[in-house]
N, C-alpha and C positions, 0 to 999 in steps of 0.2 A: 149512723144516727140511732139513738136509743128510743125504744117504744115504751112510753111511760103512761100508765093508766091515769085517767083524770082524777081518781080519788087518792092517788099516791102523793106523798110529800117528799120532794127532793130539795133539800136545803141548798141555798146558794153556797158555792164553793165545792160542792161534791163533784167528782170527776167520773164520768161514765164512758166506758169504752164503746167501740162500735158494736152495734147489734145487741146491746143490753136490753133485757125485758124487765120492766118494773111493774109488778102486778098490782091488783087492787089493794088499797089501804096499807101499802108499805111505807116505811119511813127510812129515808137515806140521809144520814147526817152530813154536816158541812165539811167534815174532814175525811170523808170516805172516798176511796178510790176503787172503782170496779173495773176489772179487766174486760176485754172483748167478750161478748156473748154471755156474760153472766146473767142468770135469770133468777129473780126473786118472785116466787110464785104468787103469794098474797099474804098480807098481814105479817110481813117480815120487818124486823127492826134491825138496821145496820147503823151503828153509831160509833163515836170515838174515832181515833186515828186508826182506821181499819182499812186494809187492802185485801181484796179478793181477786184471785187469779182467774184467767180466762176459762170459759166453759164450765164454771162452777154453777151448780143449781142449788138454791136455798128454798126449802119448803115452808109451808105456812107456820106462823107463830114461833119461828126461831128468833132468838135475840143474840145478835152477834156484835161484839165490840163494847159491851157495857163495862162499867168499872168492876174491878175485882171484888170478890166477897172476902175481903181482908180488911180488918179493922185498922191495920197500919197504913192503908192507902189514904193519902191526903190530897188527892187530886193532881198528882204529878203527871207530866206529859209522857204517856207510854203508848204502846202500839199493839196491834194484833195483825199479823201477816199470814194470810191463807193462800196456799198455792193454787194450781190449776186443776180443773176437772174433778173437783170434789163434789160429793153428794151429801148435803147437810139437811137431814130430815126434820120432821115436825118437832117443835119444842126444844130443839137443841140450843144450848147456851155455850158461848165461847167468850172469854173475858180478855181484856187487854192486860199487859204486864204491870209489874210494880217496879219502882225505882230500886228496891233492894234485891230484886230478882233478875236484874239485867234490863228491865224495861220493855221486853218484847215477848209476847206469846207467839209461837210459830207453829203452823200446820203445813205439812208438805203437800205433795200432789197426789191425785187419784185416790183419795180417802173416801170412806163411807162412814158417816156418823149417824147412827140410827136414832129413831125417835126418843127424845128425852135425855140423850146423853149430854155430858158436861165436860168442857175442857177449861180448866182453871188457869189463873194468871201464871205467866212465865213458863208454862209447859212447852216442851219442844217435841213436836209430833212429826215423825218421818213420813215417808211415801208409802202409799198403798196400805195404810193403817185402817183397820175396821174396829169401831167401837160400837158395840151392840146396844140395844134398847136399854135406857136407864142406867147405864154404866157411868161412873164418875171418875175422871182423872184429876187428881188434886194438884195444887200449885207446885211448880218447880220440877214436875216429873219429866222424864225423858223416855219417849217411846220411839225406838228405832224402826227402820223400815220393815214392812210386812208383819207387823204385830197385830194380833186379834185379841180383843178384850171382850169376854162374854157378857151377856145381859145380866143386869143387876149386880155387877161387880164394882168394887171400889179399889182404887190404887192410891196408897198413902203418899202424902207430899214428900218430895225429894227422891222418890223411888225411880230407878232406871230399869227399863225392860229392853233386853237385847233383841236384835233383829230376828225376825222369824219366830219369836215366841208366841205361845197361845195361852190365854188365861181362861179357864173354864167359867161357866156361869155361876153366879152367886158366890163369888170368891173375894176375900179381902186380901189384898197384896200389901204387905208392910215392909218387904225387903226386896233388894234387887233380884232380877231374874236373868239368868244367863241366856245368851242367844240360842234360839231353837228349842228352848225349854218348854215343858208342859207343866202348868201350875193349876191346881184345882183343890177343892175342899173349902169349907167356910173360912178357915184360917189357912191361907194358901200354903200348899206343900208342893215341892218340885218333885213330880212323879215320873218324869221321863222326858222324852223328846217329842217335839211336834212332828212326828213322822208323816202324818197326813199332808201337812203343809210342805214338807221337804219333797215328798213324792209329787205333789201337784206342781211344784216348780221345776221338776225334772232334774233334781240333784242326783248325781251319779251314785250308783250303788256303793262304790268304793268310799265315797265321802260319808254316806250314811253309816257304813260299817265302821269307819273311823270315829264318827260321832258317838256311836253306841259304845265303842271301847273307851272313848274319853269320858262319857258319862259314868261308866262303871269305875273308872279310875278316880273320878271326883267323888263318887259315892263311897268307895271302899278302900282307896289307896292309903298309903302311910303318910303321916305328917299333916300339917295344917292345910286347910282348903286352898289357900293361895299358893302354898308350896307345891301342892299337887298340880295346880294349874300351870305353875312355872315349869315343872318337869314336862308337862304335856307340850308346852311350846317348844321345848328343846328337842322333843322326840318326833313330833308329827310332821307330815308332809301335806296335810289337808288344810286348805285355806279356811274351811268351815270350823275346824277345830282351832285354828289360829284366831278366828273371830271371837271364840269363847275366851281364849287366853287373854287377848287384848282387853276384852270387857272386864274380866275379873281383875286384871292388873291396873285398870283405870281408876281415876279418882271417884270416890263415892261418899255420900253422906249417910248411907244406910249399910247394914250388913247384907250378906247374901242369903237367899233361900238356897239351902243345901239339899241334895237329894234325900227325900224322905222327911224333910222338915222345913 
């Protein structure tokens, strides 16, 4: 059974899992589905066709599932799907999708979305992603697993950020970022690898050495960027390097941030 504060409004039709806590002055819309033990601290708005997975906690003044900030949106039936065990801090906004973008904004499991951060329509966010205070993820972006986006940063629409990459604070990212990359500077530059993150996850030294060599080849090798990546795929035995190759060879609407630019 859910614990609902007397001042909260839960509209008819909303589905609340076992052990949910709905705090003071929250609003839960009629199309919302909350998994088991979801907690809305207070003054939280969850609306639209929004699903939130088990054990997620949403902090005060977050607005989850409102319509996109997209003038093309005409009220079509779209969704926001949020996974389990996320921490969604104060004043975070996450919007439902648009018909033109596939209709679904997705957020994976075990993420941390710090105060004031924004997840726009049709974004696809992986597991264990951290978006730091006041960072904004624009529409149609893809953030793969274990990405960290620094505070006050912006990610341009349609950009892909590969798994394990890190974006430094106050950075504008306008092009795709390879897996395990390190991007920083006001107009984002690919400056190296996310070595701290790799070591924290216990990645083997041999793989880190292979990634270093791969980065140097991408930065200084002969031929076009994608040709260099293709050669890497033919030569490497490291799955981490193969992750980079698969990412580079995948479909994209943006060009790539290359080393040093």
